C-alpha positions as CSV (number, residue, x, y, z in Angstrom):
1,M,74.9,93.8,111.4
2,A,74.3,92.2,114.8
3,E,78.0,91.8,115.6
4,I,79.1,95.3,114.9
5,V,76.4,96.7,117.5
6,A,77.5,93.9,120.3
7,L,81.2,95.0,119.5
8,F,80.1,99.1,119.1
9,G,77.1,99.8,120.9
10,R,74.6,101.8,118.4
11,H,74.8,105.2,117.9
12,N,72.6,108.4,117.0
13,H,73.8,110.2,114.2
14,L,75.0,113.8,114.2
15,R,72.4,116.2,113.8
16,E,73.9,117.8,111.1
17,A,76.8,116.7,108.4
18,P,79.9,117.8,109.4
19,T,81.9,120.1,107.3
20,F,83.7,117.3,104.9
21,L,86.5,119.7,103.5
22,Q,87.6,121.1,106.8
23,M,91.2,119.9,106.8
24,A,92.1,118.2,110.5
25,R,94.8,120.1,112.1
26,K,98.4,117.8,111.7
27,Q,99.4,116.6,115.0
28,P,102.1,114.5,116.5
29,Y,100.6,111.3,116.5
30,D,102.6,108.3,117.4
31,A,103.3,106.2,114.2
32,H,103.8,103.4,116.9
33,E,100.8,103.7,118.5
34,R,98.7,100.7,118.9
35,P,95.0,100.7,117.8
36,P,92.4,100.6,120.1
37,K,90.9,97.2,120.7
38,A,87.8,98.0,119.7
39,F,89.0,98.6,116.4
40,R,91.3,95.6,116.6
41,D,88.2,93.7,117.2
42,V,86.4,94.5,114.2
43,F,89.6,93.5,112.5
44,K,89.9,90.3,113.7
45,L,85.9,89.3,113.1
46,Y,86.6,90.5,109.6
47,S,89.8,88.4,109.2
48,K,87.7,85.5,109.9
49,K,84.9,85.7,107.7
50,D,84.7,83.5,104.5
51,S,83.4,84.8,101.1
52,S,79.7,83.6,101.8
53,A,79.6,85.4,104.7
54,L,81.0,88.6,103.4
55,D,78.3,88.5,100.5
56,L,75.9,88.1,102.9
57,D,77.1,91.0,105.9
58,P,74.5,93.6,106.1
59,A,77.1,96.0,107.9
60,I,79.4,96.1,104.6
61,L,78.8,98.4,102.6
62,D,78.9,97.2,99.0
63,F,77.9,99.3,96.1
64,R,77.5,96.7,93.5
65,R,75.0,95.0,96.3
66,G,73.2,98.2,97.0
67,M,72.8,100.5,100.4
68,T,70.5,99.4,103.1
69,G,68.7,101.7,104.6
70,D,71.2,102.6,108.1
71,Q,74.2,103.1,104.7
72,Q,72.0,105.7,103.1
73,S,71.4,107.8,106.2
74,T,74.8,107.9,106.8
75,L,76.5,108.3,103.6
76,L,75.9,111.4,101.3
77,Q,76.5,111.8,97.7
78,T,77.6,115.3,97.9
79,N,79.5,115.7,94.8
80,S,80.1,114.3,91.6
81,I,82.9,113.8,88.8
82,S,81.9,115.2,85.3
83,R,82.3,112.4,82.9
84,D,83.8,114.4,80.0
85,H,86.2,115.4,82.7
86,L,87.0,112.1,83.7
87,L,87.2,110.7,80.0
88,A,90.0,113.7,79.5
89,L,92.2,112.5,82.3
90,C,92.0,108.9,81.4
91,N,92.8,109.8,77.4
92,Q,96.0,112.0,78.8
93,F,96.4,109.3,81.1
94,H,96.5,106.8,78.0
95,A,98.7,109.3,75.9
96,I,96.0,109.1,73.4
97,D,94.3,112.5,71.9
98,S,91.6,113.3,74.4
99,S,89.1,113.9,71.1
100,N,89.3,110.0,70.4
101,D,87.0,108.8,72.3
102,Q,88.9,105.0,73.1
103,V,88.4,105.2,77.0
104,A,85.1,103.2,77.3
105,F,82.6,104.2,80.2
106,T,79.7,101.9,80.7
107,N,77.4,104.7,81.6
108,N,76.7,108.1,80.0
109,S,76.1,109.9,83.3
110,D,78.3,112.0,85.8
111,F,80.4,109.6,88.5
112,P,79.1,110.0,91.8
113,I,81.3,111.1,95.3
114,Y,80.1,109.6,98.4
115,E,81.0,111.1,102.2
116,A,80.5,109.6,105.3
117,R,78.5,111.5,108.3
118,D,80.3,109.7,110.7
119,I,83.7,109.8,109.6
120,P,84.0,113.4,108.6
121,G,86.5,113.7,105.4
122,L,86.2,110.1,104.0
123,R,85.0,110.1,100.5
124,I,84.2,106.9,98.6
125,L,83.8,107.4,94.5
126,P,82.7,103.7,93.6
127,A,83.7,102.6,90.0
128,L,85.9,105.7,89.4
129,F,88.1,104.2,86.8
130,P,87.2,102.2,83.6
131,P,88.7,98.6,82.8
132,S,91.1,100.3,80.1
133,T,92.6,102.7,82.4
134,Q,93.0,99.9,85.6
135,R,95.1,98.1,83.0
136,C,96.9,100.8,81.4
137,L,97.8,101.7,85.4
138,L,98.5,98.6,86.4
139,S,101.1,97.9,83.3
140,R,102.8,101.2,84.0
141,L,103.2,100.4,88.0
142,L,104.5,96.8,87.7
143,H,106.4,97.2,83.9
144,R,107.8,100.5,84.5
145,D,107.7,101.9,87.8
146,L,108.9,98.5,89.2
147,A,111.7,98.0,86.9
148,N,112.9,101.4,87.8
149,E,115.8,100.7,90.5
150,R,115.0,104.2,92.6
151,H,111.8,103.0,93.7
152,M,112.3,100.2,96.5
153,T,110.6,97.3,97.5
154,N,110.4,94.8,100.3
155,I,113.1,92.6,98.2
156,H,115.5,95.6,98.4
157,A,116.1,94.5,102.3
158,H,117.2,91.4,101.8
159,Y,118.4,90.6,98.5
160,D,120.3,92.1,95.2
161,V,117.7,92.8,92.3
162,P,118.9,91.8,89.3
163,Y,118.0,95.2,86.6
164,A,118.0,94.5,83.1
165,V,118.3,96.8,80.3
166,A,115.4,96.8,77.6
167,A,116.1,95.4,74.3
168,S,114.1,93.7,71.5
169,E,113.8,90.6,70.5
170,E,112.2,87.5,68.4
171,I,109.6,85.4,69.6
172,E,107.9,82.6,67.7
173,G,108.0,85.1,64.8
174,H,107.1,88.3,66.6
175,T,109.6,90.8,67.1
176,V,108.8,92.0,70.8
177,K,110.1,94.6,73.4
178,S,109.7,96.6,76.6
179,I,106.6,98.9,76.5
180,H,109.2,101.2,77.8
181,Q,112.4,101.1,75.5
182,S,113.9,103.8,77.0
183,E,113.8,102.2,81.1
184,R,114.6,98.8,82.3
185,L,113.2,96.4,81.1
186,S,110.1,95.1,83.1
187,F,110.7,91.5,85.2
188,F,107.5,90.0,83.7
189,S,109.4,89.8,80.3
190,H,111.4,86.9,81.8
191,P,109.4,84.1,81.3
192,P,108.5,82.3,84.6
193,T,111.0,79.1,84.1
194,S,113.8,81.8,83.8
195,S,117.1,81.4,85.1
196,A,117.1,84.7,86.5
197,S,117.4,85.1,90.2
198,F,117.6,87.0,93.5
199,Q,120.7,86.7,95.3
200,P,120.4,87.2,99.0
201,L,122.7,90.3,100.4
202,D,123.6,87.4,103.2
203,S,123.6,83.5,102.3
204,S,123.8,82.6,105.9
205,V,120.3,84.3,106.4
206,H,118.6,84.0,103.2
207,K,118.4,81.7,99.7
208,P,117.7,83.1,96.3
209,L,115.2,83.3,95.1
210,T,113.8,82.7,91.6
211,I,111.6,85.6,89.2
212,S,108.6,83.3,89.8
213,Q,108.9,83.3,93.4
214,V,109.2,87.1,93.8
215,L,106.5,88.2,91.7
216,R,104.0,85.4,92.5
217,K,104.2,85.9,96.1
218,K,107.5,87.4,97.7
219,L,106.9,90.9,96.0
220,R,104.8,92.8,98.7
221,W,105.1,96.5,98.2
222,M,107.0,99.5,96.2
223,T,107.3,102.9,96.8
224,L,106.9,105.4,94.1
225,G,108.4,108.9,94.6
226,G,108.9,109.4,98.4
227,Q,110.9,106.3,99.5
228,Y,109.2,105.6,103.0
229,D,111.5,104.0,105.6
230,W,109.0,101.3,107.1
231,T,111.6,100.8,109.8
232,N,111.7,104.2,111.0
233,K,108.2,105.1,110.2
234,K,109.2,108.3,108.2
235,Y,110.6,109.2,104.9
236,P,114.9,109.7,104.6
237,P,116.3,113.6,104.1
238,E,118.0,112.3,100.7
239,V,115.9,113.8,97.7
240,P,113.4,111.4,96.1
241,P,112.7,110.3,92.8
242,P,110.4,112.4,91.0
243,F,106.8,110.6,91.3
244,P,105.5,109.4,87.8
245,R,104.7,112.5,86.0
246,D,101.3,110.7,84.0
247,L,99.8,109.3,87.0
248,A,100.5,112.7,89.1
249,N,98.4,114.6,86.8
250,L,95.9,111.7,86.5
251,L,95.1,111.9,90.5
252,H,95.7,115.3,90.6
253,G,93.1,116.0,88.5
254,V,90.5,113.9,89.8
255,F,91.6,115.9,93.3
256,P,93.0,119.1,93.0
257,E,93.1,119.7,96.4
258,M,96.2,117.4,97.0
259,L,99.6,117.3,94.8
260,P,100.6,113.7,94.6
261,Q,104.5,113.3,95.9
262,A,105.0,109.8,97.4
263,A,103.1,106.1,97.1
264,I,103.3,102.6,98.3
265,V,101.8,100.1,96.2
266,N,100.7,97.4,98.1
267,I,100.6,93.4,96.3
268,Y,98.3,91.0,97.9
269,S,97.1,87.6,97.5
270,P,94.5,85.9,99.6
271,G,95.3,85.6,102.9
272,D,97.1,88.7,103.2
273,T,96.0,91.5,105.3
274,L,96.9,95.1,106.0
275,S,97.4,96.0,109.5
276,L,95.4,98.7,111.4
277,H,97.5,101.9,111.3
278,R,97.1,105.2,110.5
279,D,99.3,107.2,108.4
280,V,101.1,109.9,109.9
281,S,104.8,110.7,108.8
282,E,103.5,113.1,106.1
283,D,104.3,116.9,107.3
284,C,101.0,118.3,105.8
285,D,97.2,117.3,106.2
286,N,96.1,117.4,102.5
287,G,94.0,114.0,101.9
288,L,95.4,110.3,100.5
289,I,94.1,108.6,97.6
290,S,93.4,104.6,97.9
291,V,93.1,103.2,94.5
292,S,91.9,99.4,94.1
293,L,93.1,97.0,91.3
294,G,92.1,93.6,91.2
295,C,90.5,91.3,93.8
296,D,88.0,92.5,96.1
297,G,89.3,94.1,99.6
298,I,87.3,94.4,102.6
299,F,88.3,97.9,104.1
300,V,87.7,98.8,107.4
301,I,88.0,102.4,108.8
302,G,86.8,103.7,112.2
303,L,87.7,107.2,114.4
304,E,87.5,107.5,118.2
305,A,84.7,110.3,119.1
306,S,85.5,113.4,120.9
307,S,84.5,113.4,124.3
308,S,82.3,116.4,123.5
309,Q,80.4,114.2,121.4
310,L,79.9,111.6,123.3
311,G,76.1,112.0,125.1
312,G,73.1,109.4,126.3
313,E,70.1,108.7,125.2
314,N,68.9,112.1,125.6
315,Q,71.0,114.5,123.7
316,P,70.4,114.3,120.4
317,G,72.9,115.3,118.1
318,R,76.0,113.5,120.3
319,Y,77.4,109.9,119.6
320,L,76.6,107.3,122.5
321,H,80.2,104.9,121.9
322,P,83.7,106.3,121.4
323,F,84.0,104.6,118.1
324,R,82.7,105.2,114.7
325,V,83.9,102.4,112.2
326,M,82.7,101.8,108.5
327,I,83.3,98.6,106.6
328,V,83.4,98.6,102.9
329,R,84.0,96.4,100.2
330,L,86.2,98.1,97.8
331,R,86.2,96.6,94.1
332,S,88.3,97.0,91.3
333,G,88.2,100.5,90.1
334,D,87.4,102.2,93.4
335,V,88.4,105.1,94.6
336,V,88.7,105.8,98.2
337,Y,90.1,109.5,99.5
338,M,90.8,110.2,103.2
339,S,90.8,114.0,104.6
340,G,89.7,116.0,107.0
341,K,88.5,114.0,110.0
342,A,89.4,110.9,108.1
343,R,92.7,111.5,107.3
344,Y,94.0,110.4,110.4
345,A,91.8,107.4,110.9
346,W,92.9,104.0,111.9
347,H,92.3,102.1,109.0
348,G,93.1,98.4,107.6
349,V,92.5,95.5,105.3
350,P,91.7,92.2,107.1
351,T,90.5,90.2,103.9
352,I,91.4,89.7,100.5
353,V,88.1,88.2,98.9
354,A,89.5,85.2,96.6
355,N,88.3,84.7,93.0
356,T,86.9,88.1,92.7
357,C,89.6,89.7,90.5
358,P,87.5,91.2,87.3
359,T,87.9,88.8,84.3
360,W,89.1,91.5,81.8
361,L,91.8,92.0,84.2
362,Q,92.6,88.4,85.0
363,P,94.8,87.8,81.9
364,W,97.2,90.5,83.1
365,P,99.8,90.8,81.9
366,A,99.1,88.6,78.8
367,A,97.0,90.5,76.2
368,Q,93.1,89.6,76.6
369,N,93.3,88.0,73.5
370,T,95.4,85.0,73.2
371,D,95.7,85.4,69.7
372,P,98.2,88.1,69.4
373,R,97.0,88.9,65.8
374,Q,94.2,90.0,67.2
375,E,95.8,92.8,69.7
376,S,96.8,96.0,68.7
377,D,99.8,95.5,71.5
378,T,101.8,92.7,69.8
379,D,103.9,93.9,72.7
380,Q,101.7,92.5,75.2
381,Y,103.0,88.9,73.7
382,M,106.1,88.9,75.2
383,Y,103.9,88.1,78.6
384,E,102.0,85.2,77.7
385,G,103.8,82.9,80.4
386,W,102.6,85.3,83.3
387,R,98.9,84.8,81.8
388,G,96.6,84.8,84.5
389,W,99.0,86.3,86.9
390,A,96.8,89.3,88.3
391,A,94.0,86.6,89.0
392,D,94.6,86.4,92.8
393,K,96.0,89.5,92.9
394,R,95.0,92.7,94.6
395,I,97.3,95.3,94.3
396,N,96.6,98.7,96.1
397,L,97.8,102.2,95.2
398,N,98.3,104.4,97.5
399,V,99.3,108.1,97.4
400,R,100.1,110.9,99.8
401,Q,101.8,114.3,99.3
402,M,104.2,114.4,101.9
403,H,104.9,118.5,102.1
404,D,103.2,121.9,101.4
């Protein structure tokens, strides 16, 4: 905590909680603008901390560890999501009868929504999605959606991507097929030793990549729906591919005030970071959704106080420093919603915490049980060669609405 105070100074809190649902007016932000130095310093500080230091750092909001007194005063539980409502949404996403309670929740209470006093519009929903929904979501994203040639990835910039048509085959006496037979075959259906390769568009610059190289390290992001142009930092004028309906229904059911139209799926390994940035390319102000899967990530988010909010020690209800920052440890299943002023806050991920992927997600894409006869979904047997792929990965689903 002393390190953060040294960087930012102390401030007293707003006398009254902000109006969190008030939307920030769309402004002509510069997508190429550099973050303020104070935020860069915090980002740099947390990019250097090891896991032991992160575990002990009192400035990090960690719901599993419990909130400090200061954090309790700046984070308010303003609402909750009904357990029954979330259960129905998850069952619908799993494509099962909502009356059949196949999605298991560890508690019988509703799910709290916390909002930040100092960063108006920032909502945090810890441990929202249960393990079964997280595994299902990961499979939809990386089996089905990654295999859709209309969803661009960082690989497409320099390589010809070898899509394959789904087909049933016999593996050690088991008939297996892709999870979605009507679509392209999952890239994970190739064994890690497969001869399938990604050929460079310019062989004088890049070498061919194996399927293992791509899936284990080179694949960094994928876009869904609106295909964001990372070079020009804008959405192209062409009609985008449709946003996955099942995913849209799930997220819109949790956040009915926004329509999921575009998403970026980031795939991280320990040592990777997400630089400080603001999401300013959309044409509307509706909130951003961030879903965490896999390893923990340290999330840094901050705002600059306006000149009218600054004051001195004798001016209660005023901030004493022009910067407000929050550091949150996001775990698998956590969801963040950035609306209002937080919609255009600076944010980034300076650290992926190694060895923190939940045990029940680590085997993915392989079945949790090593004996396929014990699994209800024998299709997962075809991914046995990739067992443990998720153990050192963090997958972050970032969803936004492009237009009103």
